[in-house]
N, C-alpha and C positions, 0 to 999 in steps of 0.2 A: 504494500500500500504506500509506504513512504517513497519508494522508488518511483511509483506512478505519480505521486504528488510532485516529486522533483522534476520528472520529465514534463509534466503538464505545466508547471510553473516556468520552466525554461522555454517551453513552446509559447506560452501566453505572454510572458514578460521579457523574454530575451535576456540581454545583459543586465537588466534591472531587476531580475528575479530576486536576487539576494537583498537588494534594497527594499523591495516591496515586502518581502517576508520580515525583514527587520522592523519596518514600520508597523506591520501587523502584530509584532511581538512573537513571531515564530523564529526561534534561534537554533533549535535542535530537533531531532526526530521525536523526542519525548513530547514536545509541544504539539506535534501532529497527533500523537496518541491522546493527548488531553482533549483535543478537538473531537476526535473520534468518540471518546468516552462521554463527552458532553452530548453528542448526538445520540448515543445509546441511552443516556439518562432521559433524554427528551423523546425517546422512542421513535427517532427517525432512522436509527440503525438497530440491529440486534447483534448479540454476541453468543458465543458458546460458553460453556462452563470453564473451558480452559483459556479463554481470552483474558489477558491482563494488561494493565497499563505498562507494566514492565516489559512487555513484548516490544515496545517502541523505544526503549531506552538505548541510547548510544549505538544505533544501527550503523550510522556513518556520520561524518562531519558535514552537516547540512549546508552551511555557508560555502564550504569548499565544493560540495557536489553541485551547488547552484551556479558556480562560476568557473570551476576548473574545466579544462578540455573543451571550452566553448569553441565552436568552429571559427569565430572571429574575435580578435582581441579588441579592447576599447580603442587602441591606437589605430587599428585597421578600420574600425567602424568610423572613427572621426575623419580619417582620410577619405573614406568612401562617400562621406556626406558633403564633401567640398565641391 
């Protein structure tokens, strides 16, 4: 799920994905887990007996995953906009 969120964020926000997530208060994969469990609490999602918040802890470095290995660097992006 976290990898899908990462991919979707990169697709939707591009090089600004990390900035958007920071503004929204999403700094690590555990924050995505908190969102998921709030949706479960509000009955928008369901879970199994084995699903836990801890399943989302420290899966990967979210800021790095949002910005590393991007097909275009900020410098290239700036040059392409001229």
